[in-house]
mmCIF file as Biopython writes it, N, C-alpha, C and O atoms, coordinates in Angstrom:
data_model
#
loop_
_atom_site.group_PDB
_atom_site.id
_atom_site.type_symbol
_atom_site.label_atom_id
_atom_site.label_alt_id
_atom_site.label_comp_id
_atom_site.label_asym_id
_atom_site.label_entity_id
_atom_site.label_seq_id
_atom_site.pdbx_PDB_ins_code
_atom_site.Cartn_x
_atom_site.Cartn_y
_atom_site.Cartn_z
_atom_site.occupancy
_atom_site.B_iso_or_equiv
_atom_site.auth_seq_id
_atom_site.auth_asym_id
_atom_site.pdbx_PDB_model_num
ATOM 1   N N  . VAL A ? 1  ? -1.939 -0.075  -0.683 1.0 0.0 1  A 1 
ATOM 2   C CA . VAL A ? 1  ? -1.386 -1.447  -0.605 1.0 0.0 1  A 1 
ATOM 3   C C  . VAL A ? 1  ? -2.403 -2.414  -1.190 1.0 0.0 1  A 1 
ATOM 4   O O  . VAL A ? 1  ? -3.066 -3.144  -0.453 1.0 0.0 1  A 1 
ATOM 5   N N  . ALA A ? 2  ? -2.529 -2.420  -2.511 1.0 0.0 2  A 1 
ATOM 6   C CA . ALA A ? 2  ? -3.512 -3.269  -3.191 1.0 0.0 2  A 1 
ATOM 7   C C  . ALA A ? 2  ? -3.151 -4.748  -3.041 1.0 0.0 2  A 1 
ATOM 8   O O  . ALA A ? 2  ? -4.031 -5.601  -2.929 1.0 0.0 2  A 1 
ATOM 9   N N  . ALA A ? 3  ? -1.872 -5.037  -3.039 1.0 0.0 3  A 1 
ATOM 10  C CA . ALA A ? 3  ? -1.428 -6.430  -2.951 1.0 0.0 3  A 1 
ATOM 11  C C  . ALA A ? 3  ? -1.865 -7.054  -1.624 1.0 0.0 3  A 1 
ATOM 12  O O  . ALA A ? 3  ? -2.178 -8.243  -1.562 1.0 0.0 3  A 1 
ATOM 13  N N  . PHE A ? 4  ? -1.883 -6.253  -0.580 1.0 0.0 4  A 1 
ATOM 14  C CA . PHE A ? 4  ? -2.254 -6.789  0.729  1.0 0.0 4  A 1 
ATOM 15  C C  . PHE A ? 4  ? -3.717 -7.207  0.757  1.0 0.0 4  A 1 
ATOM 16  O O  . PHE A ? 4  ? -4.070 -8.194  1.401  1.0 0.0 4  A 1 
ATOM 17  N N  . ASP A ? 5  ? -4.573 -6.455  0.058  1.0 0.0 5  A 1 
ATOM 18  C CA . ASP A ? 5  ? -6.007 -6.803  0.008  1.0 0.0 5  A 1 
ATOM 19  C C  . ASP A ? 5  ? -6.213 -8.128  -0.715 1.0 0.0 5  A 1 
ATOM 20  O O  . ASP A ? 5  ? -7.062 -8.931  -0.326 1.0 0.0 5  A 1 
ATOM 21  N N  . LYS A ? 6  ? -5.427 -8.353  -1.776 1.0 0.0 6  A 1 
ATOM 22  C CA . LYS A ? 6  ? -5.589 -9.574  -2.574 1.0 0.0 6  A 1 
ATOM 23  C C  . LYS A ? 6  ? -4.905 -10.767 -1.931 1.0 0.0 6  A 1 
ATOM 24  O O  . LYS A ? 6  ? -5.476 -11.854 -1.859 1.0 0.0 6  A 1 
ATOM 25  N N  . TYR A ? 7  ? -3.684 -10.563 -1.465 1.0 0.0 7  A 1 
ATOM 26  C CA . TYR A ? 7  ? -2.889 -11.679 -0.936 1.0 0.0 7  A 1 
ATOM 27  C C  . TYR A ? 7  ? -2.353 -11.378 0.466  1.0 0.0 7  A 1 
ATOM 28  O O  . TYR A ? 7  ? -1.144 -11.232 0.641  1.0 0.0 7  A 1 
ATOM 29  N N  . PRO A ? 8  ? -3.229 -11.285 1.459  1.0 0.0 8  A 1 
ATOM 30  C CA . PRO A ? 8  ? -2.717 -10.938 2.799  1.0 0.0 8  A 1 
ATOM 31  C C  . PRO A ? 8  ? -1.714 -11.958 3.333  1.0 0.0 8  A 1 
ATOM 32  O O  . PRO A ? 8  ? -0.716 -11.581 3.947  1.0 0.0 8  A 1 
ATOM 33  N N  . TYR A ? 9  ? -1.972 -13.258 3.102  1.0 0.0 9  A 1 
ATOM 34  C CA . TYR A ? 9  ? -1.071 -14.286 3.636  1.0 0.0 9  A 1 
ATOM 35  C C  . TYR A ? 9  ? 0.287  -14.234 2.952  1.0 0.0 9  A 1 
ATOM 36  O O  . TYR A ? 9  ? 1.321  -14.459 3.581  1.0 0.0 9  A 1 
ATOM 37  N N  . LEU A ? 10 ? 0.275  -13.934 1.656  1.0 0.0 10 A 1 
ATOM 38  C CA . LEU A ? 10 ? 1.528  -13.845 0.910  1.0 0.0 10 A 1 
ATOM 39  C C  . LEU A ? 10 ? 2.392  -12.718 1.469  1.0 0.0 10 A 1 
ATOM 40  O O  . LEU A ? 10 ? 3.598  -12.880 1.655  1.0 0.0 10 A 1 
ATOM 41  N N  . VAL A ? 11 ? 1.758  -11.569 1.735  1.0 0.0 11 A 1 
ATOM 42  C CA . VAL A ? 11 ? 2.501  -10.422 2.270  1.0 0.0 11 A 1 
ATOM 43  C C  . VAL A ? 11 ? 3.056  -10.756 3.654  1.0 0.0 11 A 1 
ATOM 44  O O  . VAL A ? 11 ? 4.208  -10.448 3.961  1.0 0.0 11 A 1 
ATOM 45  N N  . VAL A ? 12 ? 2.228  -11.386 4.481  1.0 0.0 12 A 1 
ATOM 46  C CA . VAL A ? 12 ? 2.679  -11.759 5.829  1.0 0.0 12 A 1 
ATOM 47  C C  . VAL A ? 12 ? 3.840  -12.743 5.733  1.0 0.0 12 A 1 
ATOM 48  O O  . VAL A ? 12 ? 4.814  -12.635 6.478  1.0 0.0 12 A 1 
ATOM 49  N N  . ALA A ? 13 ? 3.733  -13.702 4.816  1.0 0.0 13 A 1 
ATOM 50  C CA . ALA A ? 13 ? 4.790  -14.700 4.657  1.0 0.0 13 A 1 
ATOM 51  C C  . ALA A ? 13 ? 6.101  -14.040 4.217  1.0 0.0 13 A 1 
ATOM 52  O O  . ALA A ? 13 ? 7.169  -14.376 4.728  1.0 0.0 13 A 1 
ATOM 53  N N  . ILE A ? 14 ? 6.016  -13.111 3.277  1.0 0.0 14 A 1 
ATOM 54  C CA . ILE A ? 14 ? 7.221  -12.438 2.785  1.0 0.0 14 A 1 
ATOM 55  C C  . ILE A ? 14 ? 7.885  -11.648 3.910  1.0 0.0 14 A 1 
ATOM 56  O O  . ILE A ? 14 ? 9.106  -11.673 4.062  1.0 0.0 14 A 1 
ATOM 57  N N  . VAL A ? 15 ? 7.063  -10.945 4.700  1.0 0.0 15 A 1 
ATOM 58  C CA . VAL A ? 15 ? 7.605  -10.165 5.814  1.0 0.0 15 A 1 
ATOM 59  C C  . VAL A ? 15 ? 8.254  -11.089 6.840  1.0 0.0 15 A 1 
ATOM 60  O O  . VAL A ? 15 ? 9.329  -10.792 7.361  1.0 0.0 15 A 1 
ATOM 61  N N  . ALA A ? 16 ? 7.589  -12.218 7.129  1.0 0.0 16 A 1 
ATOM 62  C CA . ALA A ? 16 ? 8.125  -13.166 8.110  1.0 0.0 16 A 1 
ATOM 63  C C  . ALA A ? 16 ? 9.464  -13.724 7.636  1.0 0.0 16 A 1 
ATOM 64  O O  . ALA A ? 16 ? 10.406 -13.833 8.420  1.0 0.0 16 A 1 
ATOM 65  N N  . VAL A ? 17 ? 9.549  -14.075 6.362  1.0 0.0 17 A 1 
ATOM 66  C CA . VAL A ? 17 ? 10.797 -14.619 5.815  1.0 0.0 17 A 1 
ATOM 67  C C  . VAL A ? 17 ? 11.896 -13.563 5.869  1.0 0.0 17 A 1 
ATOM 68  O O  . VAL A ? 17 ? 13.041 -13.873 6.197  1.0 0.0 17 A 1 
ATOM 69  N N  . ALA A ? 18 ? 11.554 -12.330 5.551  1.0 0.0 18 A 1 
ATOM 70  C CA . ALA A ? 18 ? 12.546 -11.253 5.588  1.0 0.0 18 A 1 
ATOM 71  C C  . ALA A ? 18 ? 13.094 -11.078 7.002  1.0 0.0 18 A 1 
ATOM 72  O O  . ALA A ? 18 ? 14.300 -10.923 7.196  1.0 0.0 18 A 1 
ATOM 73  N N  . ILE A ? 19 ? 12.189 -11.105 7.994  1.0 0.0 19 A 1 
ATOM 74  C CA . ILE A ? 19 ? 12.616 -10.952 9.390  1.0 0.0 19 A 1 
ATOM 75  C C  . ILE A ? 19 ? 13.505 -12.122 9.797  1.0 0.0 19 A 1 
ATOM 76  O O  . ILE A ? 19 ? 14.529 -11.935 10.454 1.0 0.0 19 A 1 
ATOM 77  N N  . LEU A ? 20 ? 13.106 -13.333 9.401  1.0 0.0 20 A 1 
ATOM 78  C CA . LEU A ? 20 ? 13.909 -14.518 9.734  1.0 0.0 20 A 1 
ATOM 79  C C  . LEU A ? 20 ? 15.305 -14.414 9.125  1.0 0.0 20 A 1 
ATOM 80  O O  . LEU A ? 20 ? 16.294 -14.769 9.767  1.0 0.0 20 A 1 
ATOM 81  N N  . CYS A ? 21 ? 15.384 -13.932 7.897  1.0 0.0 21 A 1 
ATOM 82  C CA . CYS A ? 21 ? 16.677 -13.789 7.233  1.0 0.0 21 A 1 
ATOM 83  C C  . CYS A ? 21 ? 17.566 -12.808 7.989  1.0 0.0 21 A 1 
ATOM 84  O O  . CYS A ? 21 ? 18.752 -13.061 8.200  1.0 0.0 21 A 1 
ATOM 85  N N  . VAL A ? 22 ? 16.974 -11.682 8.396  1.0 0.0 22 A 1 
ATOM 86  C CA . VAL A ? 22 ? 17.749 -10.662 9.110  1.0 0.0 22 A 1 
ATOM 87  C C  . VAL A ? 22 ? 18.233 -11.205 10.451 1.0 0.0 22 A 1 
ATOM 88  O O  . VAL A ? 22 ? 19.395 -11.033 10.820 1.0 0.0 22 A 1 
ATOM 89  N N  . VAL A ? 23 ? 17.325 -11.863 11.176 1.0 0.0 23 A 1 
ATOM 90  C CA . VAL A ? 23 ? 17.685 -12.412 12.490 1.0 0.0 23 A 1 
ATOM 91  C C  . VAL A ? 23 ? 18.743 -13.507 12.335 1.0 0.0 23 A 1 
ATOM 92  O O  . VAL A ? 23 ? 19.715 -13.550 13.089 1.0 0.0 23 A 1 
ATOM 93  N N  . GLY A ? 24 ? 18.547 -14.390 11.351 1.0 0.0 24 A 1 
ATOM 94  C CA . GLY A ? 24 ? 19.502 -15.463 11.114 1.0 0.0 24 A 1 
ATOM 95  C C  . GLY A ? 24 ? 20.872 -14.923 10.746 1.0 0.0 24 A 1 
ATOM 96  O O  . GLY A ? 24 ? 21.893 -15.417 11.226 1.0 0.0 24 A 1 
ATOM 97  N N  . PHE A ? 25 ? 20.890 -13.911 9.894  1.0 0.0 25 A 1 
ATOM 98  C CA . PHE A ? 25 ? 22.167 -13.320 9.477  1.0 0.0 25 A 1 
ATOM 99  C C  . PHE A ? 25 ? 22.858 -12.653 10.663 1.0 0.0 25 A 1 
ATOM 100 O O  . PHE A ? 25 ? 24.079 -12.725 10.807 1.0 0.0 25 A 1 
ATOM 101 N N  . TYR A ? 26 ? 22.050 -11.995 11.518 1.0 0.0 26 A 1 
ATOM 102 C CA . TYR A ? 26 ? 22.606 -11.313 12.691 1.0 0.0 26 A 1 
ATOM 103 C C  . TYR A ? 26 ? 23.318 -12.306 13.606 1.0 0.0 26 A 1 
ATOM 104 O O  . TYR A ? 26 ? 24.441 -12.062 14.046 1.0 0.0 26 A 1 
ATOM 105 N N  . PHE A ? 27 ? 22.648 -13.441 13.892 1.0 0.0 27 A 1 
ATOM 106 C CA . PHE A ? 27 ? 23.258 -14.430 14.783 1.0 0.0 27 A 1 
ATOM 107 C C  . PHE A ? 27 ? 24.453 -15.104 14.115 1.0 0.0 27 A 1 
ATOM 108 O O  . PHE A ? 27 ? 25.444 -15.417 14.775 1.0 0.0 27 A 1 
ATOM 109 N N  . TYR A ? 28 ? 24.355 -15.328 12.800 1.0 0.0 28 A 1 
ATOM 110 C CA . TYR A ? 28 ? 25.467 -15.935 12.066 1.0 0.0 28 A 1 
ATOM 111 C C  . TYR A ? 28 ? 26.696 -15.022 12.129 1.0 0.0 28 A 1 
ATOM 112 O O  . TYR A ? 28 ? 27.812 -15.485 12.365 1.0 0.0 28 A 1 
ATOM 113 N N  . ALA A ? 29 ? 26.479 -13.735 11.918 1.0 0.0 29 A 1 
ATOM 114 C CA . ALA A ? 29 ? 27.585 -12.779 11.942 1.0 0.0 29 A 1 
ATOM 115 C C  . ALA A ? 29 ? 28.201 -12.713 13.331 1.0 0.0 29 A 1 
ATOM 116 O O  . ALA A ? 29 ? 29.421 -12.632 13.474 1.0 0.0 29 A 1 
ATOM 117 N N  . LYS A ? 30 ? 27.352 -12.748 14.355 1.0 0.0 30 A 1 
ATOM 118 C CA . LYS A ? 30 ? 27.843 -12.729 15.736 1.0 0.0 30 A 1 
ATOM 119 C C  . LYS A ? 30 ? 28.725 -13.943 16.014 1.0 0.0 30 A 1 
ATOM 120 O O  . LYS A ? 30 ? 29.784 -13.831 16.631 1.0 0.0 30 A 1 
ATOM 121 N N  . LYS A ? 31 ? 28.257 -15.125 15.539 1.0 0.0 31 A 1 
ATOM 122 C CA . LYS A ? 31 ? 28.988 -16.374 15.740 1.0 0.0 31 A 1 
ATOM 123 C C  . LYS A ? 31 ? 30.339 -16.319 15.028 1.0 0.0 31 A 1 
ATOM 124 O O  . LYS A ? 31 ? 31.363 -16.711 15.587 1.0 0.0 31 A 1 
ATOM 125 N N  . GLN A ? 32 ? 30.327 -15.825 13.779 1.0 0.0 32 A 1 
ATOM 126 C CA . GLN A ? 32 ? 31.566 -15.738 13.007 1.0 0.0 32 A 1 
ATOM 127 C C  . GLN A ? 32 ? 32.551 -14.785 13.690 1.0 0.0 32 A 1 
ATOM 128 O O  . GLN A ? 32 ? 33.751 -15.052 13.741 1.0 0.0 32 A 1 
ATOM 129 N N  . LYS A ? 33 ? 32.029 -13.673 14.214 1.0 0.0 33 A 1 
ATOM 130 C CA . LYS A ? 33 ? 32.879 -12.690 14.871 1.0 0.0 33 A 1 
ATOM 131 C C  . LYS A ? 33 ? 33.535 -13.319 16.100 1.0 0.0 33 A 1 
ATOM 132 O O  . LYS A ? 33 ? 34.719 -13.099 16.354 1.0 0.0 33 A 1 
ATOM 133 N N  . ALA A ? 34 ? 32.775 -14.094 16.854 1.0 0.0 34 A 1 
ATOM 134 C CA . ALA A ? 34 ? 33.312 -14.761 18.043 1.0 0.0 34 A 1 
ATOM 135 C C  . ALA A ? 34 ? 34.405 -15.745 17.655 1.0 0.0 34 A 1 
ATOM 136 O O  . ALA A ? 34 ? 35.424 -15.857 18.336 1.0 0.0 34 A 1 
ATOM 137 N N  . LYS A ? 35 ? 34.182 -16.463 16.545 1.0 0.0 35 A 1 
ATOM 138 C CA . LYS A ? 35 ? 35.181 -17.431 16.055 1.0 0.0 35 A 1 
ATOM 139 C C  . LYS A ? 35 ? 36.481 -16.724 15.694 1.0 0.0 35 A 1 
ATOM 140 O O  . LYS A ? 35 ? 37.567 -17.183 16.048 1.0 0.0 35 A 1 
ATOM 141 N N  . VAL A ? 36 ? 36.362 -15.603 14.987 1.0 0.0 36 A 1 
ATOM 142 C CA . VAL A ? 36 ? 37.546 -14.850 14.559 1.0 0.0 36 A 1 
ATOM 143 C C  . VAL A ? 36 ? 38.304 -14.335 15.774 1.0 0.0 36 A 1 
ATOM 144 O O  . VAL A ? 36 ? 39.533 -14.398 15.823 1.0 0.0 36 A 1 
ATOM 145 N N  . GLU A ? 37 ? 37.554 -13.819 16.764 1.0 0.0 37 A 1 
ATOM 146 C CA . GLU A ? 37 ? 38.201 -13.293 17.963 1.0 0.0 37 A 1 
ATOM 147 C C  . GLU A ? 37 ? 38.918 -14.404 18.723 1.0 0.0 37 A 1 
ATOM 148 O O  . GLU A ? 37 ? 40.007 -14.188 19.253 1.0 0.0 37 A 1 
ATOM 149 N N  . GLU A ? 38 ? 38.318 -15.586 18.780 1.0 0.0 38 A 1 
ATOM 150 C CA . GLU A ? 38 ? 38.955 -16.713 19.468 1.0 0.0 38 A 1 
ATOM 151 C C  . GLU A ? 38 ? 40.234 -17.123 18.745 1.0 0.0 38 A 1 
ATOM 152 O O  . GLU A ? 38 ? 41.250 -17.413 19.375 1.0 0.0 38 A 1 
ATOM 153 N N  . ALA A ? 39 ? 40.170 -17.144 17.410 1.0 0.0 39 A 1 
ATOM 154 C CA . ALA A ? 39 ? 41.347 -17.520 16.621 1.0 0.0 39 A 1 
ATOM 155 C C  . ALA A ? 39 ? 42.476 -16.515 16.845 1.0 0.0 39 A 1 
ATOM 156 O O  . ALA A ? 39 ? 43.639 -16.903 16.952 1.0 0.0 39 A 1 
ATOM 157 N N  . GLU A ? 40 ? 42.137 -15.227 16.915 1.0 0.0 40 A 1 
ATOM 158 C CA . GLU A ? 40 ? 43.147 -14.194 17.146 1.0 0.0 40 A 1 
ATOM 159 C C  . GLU A ? 40 ? 43.771 -14.356 18.536 1.0 0.0 40 A 1 
ATOM 160 O O  . GLU A ? 40 ? 44.978 -14.187 18.709 1.0 0.0 40 A 1 
ATOM 161 N N  . LYS A ? 41 ? 42.932 -14.686 19.518 1.0 0.0 41 A 1 
ATOM 162 C CA . LYS A ? 41 ? 43.438 -14.890 20.886 1.0 0.0 41 A 1 
ATOM 163 C C  . LYS A ? 41 ? 44.406 -16.075 20.908 1.0 0.0 41 A 1 
ATOM 164 O O  . LYS A ? 41 ? 45.458 -16.023 21.546 1.0 0.0 41 A 1 
ATOM 165 N N  . ALA A ? 42 ? 44.028 -17.150 20.195 1.0 0.0 42 A 1 
ATOM 166 C CA . ALA A ? 42 ? 44.867 -18.352 20.169 1.0 0.0 42 A 1 
ATOM 167 C C  . ALA A ? 42 ? 46.220 -18.048 19.520 1.0 0.0 42 A 1 
ATOM 168 O O  . ALA A ? 42 ? 47.249 -18.562 19.958 1.0 0.0 42 A 1 
ATOM 169 N N  . GLN A ? 43 ? 46.218 -17.219 18.483 1.0 0.0 43 A 1 
ATOM 170 C CA . GLN A ? 43 ? 47.471 -16.870 17.810 1.0 0.0 43 A 1 
ATOM 171 C C  . GLN A ? 43 ? 48.336 -15.984 18.704 1.0 0.0 43 A 1 
ATOM 172 O O  . GLN A ? 43 ? 49.558 -16.122 18.731 1.0 0.0 43 A 1 
ATOM 173 N N  . ALA A ? 44 ? 47.694 -15.080 19.430 1.0 0.0 44 A 1 
ATOM 174 C CA . ALA A ? 44 ? 48.435 -14.143 20.278 1.0 0.0 44 A 1 
ATOM 175 C C  . ALA A ? 44 ? 49.056 -14.868 21.466 1.0 0.0 44 A 1 
ATOM 176 O O  . ALA A ? 44 ? 50.148 -14.514 21.910 1.0 0.0 44 A 1 
ATOM 177 N N  . ALA A ? 45 ? 48.369 -15.871 21.975 1.0 0.0 45 A 1 
ATOM 178 C CA . ALA A ? 45 ? 48.855 -16.584 23.168 1.0 0.0 45 A 1 
ATOM 179 C C  . ALA A ? 45 ? 50.114 -17.386 22.859 1.0 0.0 45 A 1 
ATOM 180 O O  . ALA A ? 45 ? 50.658 -18.046 23.744 1.0 0.0 45 A 1 
#
């Protein structure tokens, strides 16, 4: 991992951003799924 020796902060920043993206997408998908389920319930009722 030569890049880590030269740019440790850059590597840490990239990893942090990647994790944030995954976590953000996970919560976004969960929220969208809840919205869809609520809409389906409203239509069924």
